[in-house]
C-alpha positions as CSV (number, residue, x, y, z in Angstrom):
1,M,-87.0,-8.8,-83.4
2,F,-85.5,-6.0,-81.0
3,W,-82.1,-7.8,-80.3
4,L,-81.4,-8.0,-84.0
5,C,-81.8,-4.2,-84.3
6,D,-78.2,-2.2,-84.7
7,H,-79.2,1.3,-82.9
8,T,-76.2,3.5,-83.9
9,F,-78.1,6.6,-82.5
10,V,-78.0,6.6,-78.7
11,A,-80.5,9.3,-77.2
12,P,-79.3,11.8,-74.7
13,M,-80.4,10.0,-71.5
14,A,-78.6,6.9,-72.5
15,T,-74.9,8.5,-72.7
16,E,-72.8,5.8,-71.8
17,S,-70.5,8.0,-69.4
18,V,-69.8,11.4,-69.2
19,K,-66.8,13.6,-67.5
20,T,-67.8,15.4,-64.6
21,P,-66.1,19.1,-64.1
22,S,-63.5,17.4,-61.7
23,G,-62.6,15.1,-64.5
24,H,-64.1,11.9,-63.0
25,Q,-65.7,9.4,-65.3
26,S,-69.6,9.3,-64.5
27,I,-72.9,7.7,-65.4
28,S,-76.0,9.7,-66.0
29,P,-78.8,9.6,-63.7
30,S,-81.6,8.8,-66.2
31,L,-79.3,6.0,-67.5
32,T,-79.2,4.5,-63.9
33,M,-82.6,4.7,-63.3
34,L,-83.4,2.7,-66.7
35,M,-81.3,0.0,-65.4
36,A,-82.8,0.1,-62.0
37,V,-86.3,0.0,-63.4
38,T,-85.2,-2.7,-65.7
39,C,-83.4,-4.9,-63.1
40,G,-86.9,-4.5,-61.1
41,L,-89.3,-5.5,-63.7
42,V,-87.5,-8.4,-65.0
43,V,-86.4,-10.0,-61.6
44,A,-89.9,-9.7,-60.6
45,N,-90.6,-12.4,-63.0
46,I,-88.9,-14.9,-60.5
47,Y,-91.0,-14.1,-57.4
48,Y,-94.4,-13.5,-58.8
49,N,-95.1,-17.0,-58.2
50,Q,-94.5,-16.9,-54.1
51,P,-97.6,-15.4,-52.9
52,L,-99.8,-17.7,-55.4
53,L,-98.2,-21.3,-54.6
54,A,-101.1,-21.8,-52.4
55,E,-103.8,-20.7,-55.4
56,I,-101.6,-22.5,-58.0
57,G,-101.7,-25.8,-55.7
58,R,-105.6,-25.7,-55.7
59,S,-105.8,-25.3,-59.2
60,F,-103.8,-27.9,-60.3
61,K,-104.6,-30.2,-57.0
62,V,-101.0,-30.5,-55.6
63,P,-100.1,-30.2,-52.1
64,E,-98.2,-27.6,-50.3
65,S,-94.9,-29.7,-50.6
66,T,-95.2,-30.2,-54.1
67,V,-96.2,-26.7,-55.5
68,S,-93.5,-25.3,-53.5
69,L,-91.1,-26.8,-56.3
70,L,-92.4,-24.0,-58.7
71,A,-90.4,-21.4,-56.5
72,T,-87.6,-23.6,-56.4
73,F,-87.6,-24.7,-60.2
74,T,-87.6,-20.9,-60.8
75,Q,-84.8,-20.0,-58.8
76,V,-82.8,-22.9,-60.2
77,G,-83.4,-21.6,-63.7
78,Y,-82.1,-18.3,-62.7
79,T,-79.1,-20.0,-61.4
80,I,-78.4,-21.8,-64.6
81,G,-79.0,-18.3,-66.7
82,L,-76.5,-16.9,-64.1
83,L,-73.9,-19.6,-65.0
84,F,-74.3,-19.9,-68.4
85,A,-75.7,-16.8,-70.1
86,V,-74.7,-13.7,-67.9
87,P,-70.7,-14.5,-68.7
88,L,-71.5,-13.6,-72.3
89,G,-71.8,-10.0,-71.0
90,D,-67.7,-10.0,-71.0
91,K,-67.7,-11.7,-74.7
92,V,-70.9,-10.3,-76.8
93,E,-72.2,-6.9,-77.0
94,R,-74.4,-6.5,-73.9
95,K,-77.4,-4.8,-75.5
96,K,-78.1,-7.6,-78.0
97,L,-77.8,-10.3,-75.1
98,V,-79.9,-8.2,-73.0
99,L,-83.0,-7.9,-75.7
100,A,-82.4,-11.7,-76.5
101,M,-83.2,-12.9,-73.0
102,L,-86.1,-10.6,-72.7
103,A,-87.8,-12.0,-75.8
104,I,-87.1,-15.4,-74.5
105,A,-88.5,-14.6,-71.0
106,C,-91.6,-13.0,-72.2
107,V,-92.6,-16.4,-74.3
108,A,-91.7,-18.5,-71.0
109,M,-93.8,-16.2,-69.2
110,L,-96.5,-17.0,-71.3
111,G,-96.3,-20.6,-71.0
112,C,-96.8,-20.0,-67.4
113,A,-99.9,-18.3,-68.0
114,M,-101.2,-21.0,-70.4
115,A,-99.9,-24.1,-68.2
116,P,-102.4,-26.6,-69.1
117,Q,-100.8,-28.8,-66.0
118,F,-98.2,-28.5,-63.1
119,E,-95.5,-30.3,-65.1
120,W,-95.8,-27.8,-67.8
121,M,-95.9,-25.0,-64.9
122,L,-92.5,-26.2,-63.8
123,A,-90.9,-26.4,-67.3
124,A,-91.9,-22.9,-68.1
125,G,-91.0,-21.6,-64.5
126,L,-87.5,-22.9,-65.5
127,I,-87.1,-21.3,-68.6
128,T,-88.5,-17.9,-67.0
129,G,-85.7,-18.1,-64.1
130,I,-83.1,-18.9,-66.9
131,F,-83.4,-15.9,-69.0
132,S,-84.7,-13.5,-66.1
133,A,-81.1,-13.1,-65.3
134,V,-80.9,-9.8,-66.9
135,P,-80.4,-7.6,-64.3
136,Q,-76.9,-9.7,-63.7
137,V,-76.1,-8.3,-67.2
138,L,-76.9,-4.5,-66.4
139,L,-75.2,-4.5,-63.1
140,P,-71.4,-4.9,-64.4
141,M,-72.6,-2.8,-67.1
142,A,-73.6,-0.2,-64.9
143,A,-70.3,-0.5,-62.8
144,Q,-68.2,-0.4,-66.0
145,L,-70.0,3.1,-67.0
146,A,-69.5,4.6,-63.4
147,G,-66.5,6.4,-62.0
148,D,-64.5,4.7,-59.5
149,H,-65.6,7.4,-56.8
150,E,-69.2,6.6,-57.2
151,R,-69.4,2.7,-58.2
152,G,-70.7,1.7,-54.9
153,K,-73.3,4.6,-55.0
154,V,-74.6,3.6,-58.6
155,V,-74.7,-0.1,-57.8
156,G,-76.8,0.6,-54.6
157,K,-79.2,2.5,-56.8
158,V,-79.5,-0.1,-59.5
159,M,-79.6,-2.7,-57.0
160,S,-82.2,-0.8,-54.9
161,G,-84.5,-1.2,-58.4
162,L,-84.0,-4.5,-58.5
163,L,-84.5,-4.9,-54.8
164,I,-87.9,-3.2,-55.1
165,G,-88.7,-5.4,-57.8
166,I,-88.2,-8.7,-55.8
167,L,-90.6,-7.4,-53.2
168,L,-93.3,-5.6,-55.0
169,S,-93.4,-8.3,-57.0
170,R,-95.0,-10.2,-54.1
171,T,-97.4,-7.4,-53.6
172,I,-98.6,-7.2,-57.0
173,S,-98.8,-10.6,-57.8
174,G,-100.8,-11.3,-54.5
175,Y,-103.4,-8.6,-55.5
176,V,-103.8,-9.7,-58.9
177,G,-103.9,-13.3,-58.1
178,A,-106.9,-13.0,-55.4
179,H,-108.9,-10.5,-57.8
180,F,-108.2,-11.6,-61.1
181,G,-106.7,-15.2,-60.9
182,W,-102.7,-16.5,-61.1
183,R,-102.9,-16.9,-64.8
184,I,-103.6,-13.1,-65.4
185,M,-100.5,-12.2,-63.6
186,F,-98.2,-14.2,-65.7
187,G,-99.7,-12.9,-68.8
188,A,-99.1,-9.3,-67.4
189,G,-95.6,-10.3,-66.7
190,A,-95.1,-11.3,-70.2
191,G,-96.6,-7.9,-71.7
192,I,-94.1,-5.9,-69.5
193,M,-91.2,-7.8,-71.0
194,V,-92.4,-6.4,-74.3
195,I,-92.7,-2.9,-72.9
196,L,-89.0,-3.2,-71.6
197,S,-87.6,-4.5,-74.9
198,I,-89.1,-1.4,-76.8
199,A,-87.5,0.9,-74.3
200,L,-84.1,-0.7,-74.0
201,A,-83.9,-1.1,-77.9
202,R,-84.2,2.7,-77.7
203,F,-82.2,4.1,-74.7
204,L,-79.7,1.4,-73.6
205,P,-76.2,2.2,-74.8
206,V,-73.9,-0.3,-76.9
207,S,-71.3,-1.9,-74.6
208,Q,-68.5,-3.4,-76.5
209,P,-67.3,-6.8,-75.2
210,T,-63.7,-7.1,-73.4
211,Y,-63.1,-11.0,-73.8
212,Q,-61.8,-12.0,-77.2
213,G,-61.5,-15.9,-76.4
214,S,-64.0,-18.8,-77.2
215,Y,-67.3,-19.6,-75.1
216,A,-65.3,-22.5,-73.9
217,S,-62.3,-20.6,-72.5
218,L,-64.7,-18.2,-71.1
219,M,-66.3,-21.1,-69.0
220,R,-63.1,-22.2,-67.8
221,S,-61.9,-18.6,-66.8
222,L,-64.8,-18.9,-64.3
223,V,-62.9,-21.3,-62.3
224,T,-59.6,-19.5,-62.3
225,L,-61.3,-16.6,-60.8
226,A,-63.0,-18.3,-58.4
227,K,-59.7,-20.1,-57.3
228,T,-57.5,-16.9,-57.3
229,L,-59.6,-14.3,-55.9
230,R,-60.0,-14.4,-51.9
231,P,-62.3,-11.5,-51.9
232,L,-64.3,-13.2,-54.3
233,Q,-64.5,-16.2,-52.3
234,K,-65.7,-14.5,-49.4
235,S,-68.5,-12.7,-51.1
236,A,-69.6,-15.7,-52.7
237,L,-69.7,-18.0,-49.9
238,T,-71.5,-14.8,-47.8
239,G,-74.0,-14.2,-50.4
240,C,-74.7,-18.2,-50.9
241,F,-75.6,-18.8,-47.1
242,M,-77.4,-15.3,-46.9
243,F,-79.5,-15.5,-49.4
244,A,-80.5,-18.9,-48.3
245,A,-81.7,-17.4,-45.1
246,F,-83.4,-15.2,-46.9
247,S,-85.2,-17.6,-49.2
248,V,-86.2,-19.6,-46.1
249,F,-88.7,-17.0,-45.1
250,W,-90.1,-15.9,-48.4
251,T,-91.0,-19.3,-49.6
252,T,-92.7,-20.4,-46.5
253,L,-94.1,-17.2,-45.5
254,V,-97.5,-17.8,-47.5
255,F,-98.3,-20.8,-45.7
256,F,-97.2,-19.3,-42.3
257,L,-100.1,-16.4,-43.2
258,E,-102.8,-18.8,-44.6
259,G,-102.8,-20.2,-41.2
260,A,-103.5,-19.6,-37.7
261,P,-103.4,-16.8,-35.9
262,Y,-103.6,-14.8,-39.4
263,F,-105.6,-16.5,-42.0
264,Y,-104.9,-14.2,-44.6
265,G,-105.2,-14.5,-48.7
266,S,-102.5,-14.0,-51.1
267,D,-103.5,-10.3,-51.3
268,M,-102.7,-9.9,-47.8
269,V,-99.7,-11.7,-48.1
270,G,-98.3,-9.8,-51.1
271,L,-98.3,-6.9,-48.9
272,F,-95.6,-7.9,-46.7
273,G,-93.6,-7.4,-49.9
274,L,-94.8,-3.8,-49.7
275,I,-93.4,-3.9,-46.3
276,G,-90.3,-5.4,-46.9
277,A,-89.6,-2.6,-49.8
278,C,-89.2,0.2,-47.4
279,G,-86.1,-1.5,-46.7
280,A,-84.7,-0.9,-50.2
281,L,-84.0,2.8,-49.3
282,A,-81.3,1.5,-47.6
283,A,-79.6,0.3,-51.1
284,P,-78.2,3.7,-52.0
285,L,-77.0,4.7,-48.3
286,A,-75.2,0.9,-48.4
287,G,-73.4,1.9,-51.6
288,K,-72.3,5.2,-50.2
289,S,-70.9,3.9,-47.3
290,A,-69.3,1.1,-48.7
291,D,-67.5,3.8,-50.8
292,K,-66.3,5.6,-47.5
293,R,-65.8,3.1,-44.9
294,G,-65.4,-0.1,-46.9
295,P,-67.6,-3.2,-47.7
296,Q,-66.4,-5.1,-44.9
297,F,-67.9,-2.9,-42.3
298,T,-71.4,-2.6,-44.2
299,I,-71.2,-6.6,-44.4
300,N,-71.1,-7.2,-41.2
301,L,-73.6,-4.9,-40.1
302,G,-76.1,-6.2,-42.8
303,I,-75.5,-9.8,-41.2
304,L,-76.0,-8.7,-37.6
305,A,-79.4,-7.1,-39.0
306,V,-80.7,-10.5,-40.7
307,F,-79.4,-12.5,-37.2
308,A,-81.4,-9.9,-35.1
309,S,-84.7,-10.1,-37.8
310,Y,-85.0,-13.8,-37.5
311,I,-84.5,-13.7,-33.4
312,L,-87.6,-11.3,-33.7
313,L,-89.7,-13.5,-36.0
314,A,-89.0,-16.6,-34.2
315,L,-90.1,-15.1,-30.4
316,G,-92.9,-12.8,-31.8
317,G,-93.8,-14.1,-35.4
318,T,-97.8,-14.7,-34.2
319,Y,-97.7,-10.8,-33.4
320,L,-98.2,-8.7,-36.3
321,I,-96.4,-5.8,-35.4
322,V,-93.3,-8.0,-34.7
323,L,-93.8,-9.6,-37.8
324,I,-93.8,-6.3,-39.9
325,I,-90.7,-5.0,-37.9
326,G,-88.9,-8.1,-38.6
327,V,-89.6,-8.0,-42.4
328,I,-88.3,-4.5,-42.6
329,I,-84.9,-5.5,-40.5
330,L,-84.6,-8.5,-42.9
331,D,-84.9,-6.7,-46.0
332,I,-82.4,-4.1,-44.9
333,G,-79.8,-6.3,-43.6
334,M,-79.8,-8.2,-46.6
335,Q,-79.7,-5.5,-49.2
336,V,-76.6,-3.9,-47.0
337,T,-75.0,-7.4,-47.1
338,H,-75.5,-8.0,-51.1
339,I,-74.6,-4.2,-52.2
340,S,-71.8,-4.7,-50.2
341,N,-70.3,-7.7,-51.5
342,Q,-71.1,-6.4,-55.0
343,S,-69.2,-3.2,-54.5
344,R,-66.2,-5.2,-53.2
345,I,-66.2,-7.7,-56.1
346,F,-66.5,-5.1,-58.7
347,A,-63.6,-3.1,-57.9
348,L,-61.4,-6.5,-58.4
349,L,-60.7,-6.8,-62.2
350,P,-62.8,-4.3,-64.4
351,E,-62.2,-6.5,-67.4
352,A,-64.0,-9.6,-66.0
353,R,-66.9,-8.2,-64.2
354,S,-69.6,-10.1,-65.8
355,R,-67.8,-13.2,-64.9
356,I,-67.0,-12.0,-61.6
357,N,-70.6,-11.2,-61.0
358,T,-71.4,-14.7,-62.3
359,V,-69.6,-16.6,-59.7
360,Y,-71.1,-14.5,-56.9
361,M,-74.4,-14.8,-58.0
362,T,-74.8,-18.4,-59.1
363,S,-73.6,-18.9,-55.3
364,A,-75.7,-17.0,-54.1
365,F,-78.7,-18.5,-56.1
366,I,-77.4,-21.8,-55.4
367,G,-78.0,-20.5,-51.6
368,G,-81.3,-19.3,-52.8
369,S,-82.5,-22.7,-54.6
370,V,-81.2,-24.6,-51.1
371,G,-83.1,-22.2,-48.8
372,S,-86.3,-22.7,-50.8
373,V,-86.1,-26.3,-50.0
374,A,-84.9,-26.4,-46.7
375,G,-87.5,-23.9,-45.7
376,S,-90.2,-26.1,-47.3
377,V,-88.7,-29.4,-45.2
378,A,-88.5,-26.9,-42.0
379,W,-92.3,-25.9,-42.3
380,T,-93.3,-29.2,-43.0
381,S,-91.3,-30.9,-40.3
382,G,-91.4,-27.9,-37.5
383,G,-93.8,-25.1,-38.3
384,W,-92.4,-21.6,-37.9
385,T,-90.0,-22.2,-35.2
386,A,-88.3,-24.7,-37.3
387,V,-88.0,-22.2,-40.3
388,C,-86.8,-19.3,-38.1
389,G,-84.0,-22.3,-36.6
390,T,-83.2,-23.1,-40.2
391,A,-82.6,-19.5,-41.1
392,L,-80.3,-18.5,-38.0
393,A,-77.9,-21.3,-39.3
394,F,-77.5,-20.1,-42.6
395,V,-76.9,-16.6,-41.2
396,A,-74.6,-18.2,-38.7
397,L,-72.6,-19.8,-41.9
398,G,-72.6,-16.4,-43.6
399,Y,-70.8,-14.7,-40.9
400,L,-68.2,-17.6,-40.5
401,A,-67.4,-17.2,-44.1
402,Q,-66.1,-13.9,-43.6
403,K,-63.5,-15.0,-41.4
404,I,-61.8,-17.2,-44.2
405,K,-58.2,-16.0,-44.4
């Protein structure tokens, strides 16, 4: 098993950190790229199902309101992984933790591919979500290896990989589902986990833990951090509401596009992930701006962009060009907000970055799960107008969370 190997040799590309000529600690570009690619390919496991929901529903003969639970279960699983597995990044060696999680995620993806009934699919999706929380182990690791002068930029680059993975996963799965069937997509995802495990076993550096207490005390410390760090509270609440707004859109988009006036199949629905991926280019720029101007400025800018996107989508979503522009602005705004939030929290307590990230990301994915349910309810009860109105309400709450004193 890959995660049991003790690799003492570290290749040049996997140097943990180096000193620049000016004396600053710095992470190597190649290691940053490896982490970014890993984040993108692993987080894609959570989102492959979204363009395929209609096809999966027809395969198992379940209605839209039921099949949308698959997206919710997978995100709930991710939230569980964030809460109970990611904090271990402060207690156990991160490389072994990452490889163990990838192995289980691989098995769960195979379970999705071979699911004989929808209940089996839900269970496999839940497990896939739990053990696909690998990016949230790697992000604090990248922040630790980076120097103070470049932390926002490095987090932005790694996050750009994660965000591109979220968006392109929909494009890829939509195409594969339309031409080869949805089961092939989940089988391919399992194969990707194997390839990643081989690469990471070879190149990911060893990262020694900083926490010496028990697992129980580790988990209790999450509550202490959440209670005592006011910037973390603001970021966690903002992330929760903004990710809810984001999930409202992507959970219901497949149903919107399959009906009038578009009548698109899953392959065309997936292309909207490709459109949104254009916004991932904003990720490194957001990190640089957070380093220079402070994260609060860029957080407010991101919230404003998401609000504007939903106004566009509500008023002109039935026009293709307006829908495309709205998707791009939505993804840019979400990325700017998210990266700026993480830049702010990673500067708080270096020795507790995994736990701080757990508090923040657990809150964000609770919001994502709530947003998926709220989006499905809004679509069933009021169609596209209700979807956009629900998302705008979440954005308003995200803005208000920034006003906490």
